[in-house]
C-alpha positions as CSV (number, residue, x, y, z in Angstrom):
1,M,14.3,-7.9,17.0
2,N,13.3,-4.3,18.0
3,D,9.7,-3.3,18.7
4,Q,9.2,-1.7,15.3
5,V,10.4,-4.8,13.4
6,S,8.1,-6.9,15.5
7,L,5.2,-4.5,14.8
8,N,5.9,-4.6,11.0
9,N,5.9,-8.4,11.1
10,Q,2.7,-8.7,13.1
11,V,0.9,-6.2,10.8
12,L,2.2,-8.0,7.7
13,D,1.1,-11.4,9.0
14,A,-2.4,-10.0,9.7
15,L,-2.6,-8.4,6.2
16,L,-1.6,-11.7,4.6
17,V,-4.3,-13.6,6.5
18,D,-6.9,-11.0,5.6
19,Y,-5.8,-11.1,2.0
20,A,-6.2,-14.9,1.9
21,A,-9.7,-14.5,3.4
22,G,-10.6,-11.8,0.9
23,A,-11.2,-9.3,3.7
24,L,-8.9,-6.4,2.6
25,S,-10.1,-3.1,1.2
26,Q,-9.0,-2.5,-2.4
27,P,-6.1,-0.2,-1.6
28,L,-4.6,-2.7,0.8
29,E,-5.4,-5.6,-1.5
30,I,-3.4,-4.0,-4.3
31,L,-0.6,-3.2,-1.9
32,I,-0.4,-6.8,-0.7
33,E,-0.6,-8.2,-4.2
34,T,2.3,-6.0,-5.3
35,H,4.3,-7.0,-2.1
36,L,3.7,-10.7,-2.9
37,A,5.1,-10.1,-6.5
38,M,8.2,-8.6,-5.0
39,N,8.8,-10.7,-1.9
40,P,9.3,-14.5,-2.4
41,E,9.2,-15.2,1.3
42,S,5.7,-13.7,1.7
43,A,4.6,-15.4,-1.5
44,K,5.5,-18.8,0.1
45,T,3.6,-17.8,3.2
46,M,0.6,-16.9,1.1
47,Q,0.7,-20.2,-0.7
48,M,0.7,-22.0,2.7
49,L,-2.3,-20.0,3.9
50,M,-4.2,-20.7,0.7
51,Q,-3.5,-24.5,1.1
52,L,-4.6,-24.4,4.7
53,G,-7.8,-22.6,3.7
54,G,-8.4,-25.3,1.2
55,I,-8.0,-28.0,3.8
56,L,-10.3,-26.3,6.2
57,L,-12.9,-25.9,3.5
58,E,-12.8,-29.6,2.6
59,E,-13.5,-30.4,6.3
60,C,-16.6,-28.2,6.5
61,E,-20.0,-29.9,6.5
62,P,-21.9,-29.3,3.2
63,V,-24.7,-26.8,3.4
64,S,-27.7,-26.8,1.2
65,L,-28.3,-23.6,-0.9
66,S,-31.4,-22.2,-2.5
67,E,-31.7,-22.5,-6.3
68,D,-31.0,-18.8,-6.9
69,A,-28.0,-18.7,-4.5
70,L,-25.5,-18.4,-7.4
71,D,-27.4,-15.7,-9.1
72,K,-27.6,-13.7,-5.9
73,V,-23.8,-14.0,-5.3
74,M,-23.0,-13.0,-8.9
75,S,-25.4,-10.0,-8.6
76,A,-23.7,-8.9,-5.4
77,I,-20.3,-9.2,-7.0
78,A,-21.4,-7.1,-9.9
79,E,-22.8,-4.4,-7.7
80,D,-19.6,-4.3,-5.6
81,E,-17.3,-4.1,-8.6
82,E,-15.5,-0.8,-9.0
83,P,-14.0,0.6,-12.2
84,L,-10.2,0.2,-12.0
85,Q,-8.1,3.3,-12.4
86,K,-5.6,1.6,-14.6
87,V,-3.2,3.8,-16.6
88,T,-0.6,1.3,-17.8
89,H,2.5,3.0,-19.3
90,A,5.6,1.3,-20.9
91,E,7.8,3.6,-18.8
92,N,6.5,1.8,-15.7
93,S,7.3,-1.7,-16.9
94,F,10.1,-2.0,-14.3
95,L,7.5,-1.9,-11.5
96,P,5.5,-5.0,-10.6
97,R,1.8,-5.4,-11.2
98,P,-0.8,-4.7,-10.2
99,I,0.6,-1.4,-8.8
100,S,2.2,-0.5,-12.2
101,D,-1.3,-0.2,-13.6
102,Y,-2.1,2.6,-11.2
103,I,1.0,4.8,-11.7
104,P,1.0,7.7,-14.2
105,D,3.7,8.0,-16.8
106,L,6.8,8.6,-14.7
107,S,8.1,11.0,-17.4
108,C,5.0,13.1,-17.5
109,T,5.2,15.9,-14.9
110,K,1.5,16.8,-15.4
111,S,0.5,13.5,-13.8
112,W,2.1,14.4,-10.5
113,R,1.5,17.0,-7.8
114,S,4.2,18.7,-5.9
115,A,4.4,17.7,-2.2
116,G,7.5,19.7,-1.4
117,I,11.0,20.2,-2.9
118,G,12.0,17.0,-4.6
119,I,8.8,15.2,-3.7
120,A,5.9,14.4,-6.0
121,R,2.7,12.6,-5.4
122,H,-0.2,10.9,-7.2
123,D,-3.4,10.1,-5.4
124,V,-5.1,6.8,-6.4
125,K,-8.9,7.1,-5.9
126,F,-11.1,4.2,-4.7
127,S,-14.8,5.1,-4.5
128,Q,-15.6,2.3,-2.1
129,S,-12.8,2.9,0.4
130,D,-12.2,5.7,2.9
131,M,-8.5,5.0,3.0
132,R,-6.1,7.4,1.4
133,A,-3.9,5.8,-1.2
134,T,-1.0,7.8,-2.6
135,I,2.1,7.1,-4.7
136,Y,5.1,9.2,-3.8
137,R,8.3,9.9,-5.7
138,I,11.1,11.1,-3.5
139,Q,14.4,12.3,-5.1
140,P,17.7,10.8,-3.8
141,S,18.8,12.0,-0.3
142,R,15.6,14.1,0.0
143,A,14.0,14.1,3.4
144,V,10.2,14.2,3.9
145,P,9.3,16.7,6.6
146,S,8.6,15.2,10.0
147,H,5.0,14.2,10.3
148,S,2.6,11.9,12.0
149,H,-0.8,10.3,11.1
150,T,-4.2,10.4,12.6
151,G,-4.6,6.7,11.7
152,S,-2.2,3.9,10.8
153,E,-0.1,4.1,7.6
154,I,1.1,1.1,5.6
155,T,3.9,1.9,3.1
156,L,5.3,-0.4,0.4
157,V,8.6,0.5,-1.3
158,L,8.3,0.0,-5.0
159,A,11.8,1.3,-6.1
160,G,14.8,2.7,-4.3
161,G,14.6,2.9,-0.6
162,F,14.4,5.1,2.5
163,S,15.3,5.2,6.2
164,D,13.5,6.7,9.1
165,E,13.5,6.4,12.9
166,S,12.2,2.8,12.7
167,G,14.7,1.4,10.2
168,T,15.8,1.0,6.6
169,F,13.5,-0.2,3.9
170,G,14.1,-1.4,0.3
171,P,12.1,-2.7,-2.7
172,G,9.3,-4.9,-1.6
173,D,9.6,-4.0,2.1
174,I,6.5,-2.8,4.1
175,A,6.8,-0.1,6.7
176,V,4.1,0.4,9.3
177,Q,3.4,3.6,11.3
178,E,0.9,3.6,14.1
179,A,-1.4,6.6,14.7
180,G,0.5,9.5,16.4
181,E,4.0,8.3,15.7
182,V,6.3,11.0,14.3
183,H,8.8,10.0,11.6
184,K,11.0,11.7,9.0
185,P,11.7,9.4,6.0
186,V,14.9,10.1,4.0
187,A,15.3,8.6,0.5
188,D,18.5,6.7,-0.2
189,A,21.3,8.5,-2.0
190,D,21.7,6.0,-4.8
191,G,18.4,6.6,-6.6
192,E,14.8,7.9,-6.6
193,C,12.5,6.3,-4.0
194,I,9.0,5.4,-5.1
195,V,6.5,4.2,-2.5
196,F,2.8,3.3,-2.3
197,A,1.3,4.5,1.0
198,V,-2.2,3.6,2.3
199,N,-3.5,5.7,5.2
200,E,-6.5,5.3,7.5
201,G,-6.4,9.0,8.5
202,D,-4.8,12.3,7.7
203,I,-1.2,13.5,7.7
204,R,-0.2,15.9,10.5
205,L,3.0,17.8,9.8
206,A,5.4,18.7,12.6
207,G,8.1,21.4,12.9
208,P,8.1,25.0,11.8
209,F,7.2,24.2,8.1
210,G,4.4,21.9,9.0
211,R,1.5,24.2,8.3
212,V,2.9,25.3,4.9
213,F,3.7,21.7,3.8
214,S,0.3,20.4,5.0
215,L,-1.4,22.7,2.4
216,L,0.6,20.8,-0.3
217,V,-0.5,17.3,0.7
218,K,-4.2,17.9,1.2
């Protein structure tokens, strides 16, 4: 197992634990929920984590609560709720939920912004998260310009696949890039690659076309 595969596994394990604990931001929560719908092995791991959490909860000593405790909790939940940016389209039915609810009509070019030749993007906005959540469509065999990130990037492959310096990724796979790492994803030749990427920071383009391309992805 190489270092990148080990990193991917470590980050995925941590994300699954945080998801089970309800500690993820909404972009990562949606990413993990979609991953679980696509990856039976991770779904089994999540089931085990939830069962373990139930056992630990049963072993906890009961704590007395005030009479208005439930009202306070429900009020806090209501204040924390965020309108979901759902845009369900029949054309996206081949993609798993919940991410399919956030993807514009794949056949409508007006829903997508150009991010370079053969690359389109759609930004998913979350008012209560500073993370950047973006859905990319990359045409077959198209290479994304070399770039790095000022923070970590978690990418879930929704359809098709891609390869970069760290390995090859297909539907349901999660790729992890640490801050400062430079990579150049290339879509597989047998079909369009669609990914959901969540970034903690900004993208930094490398190479001679970096400055021009960076204007397209801001």
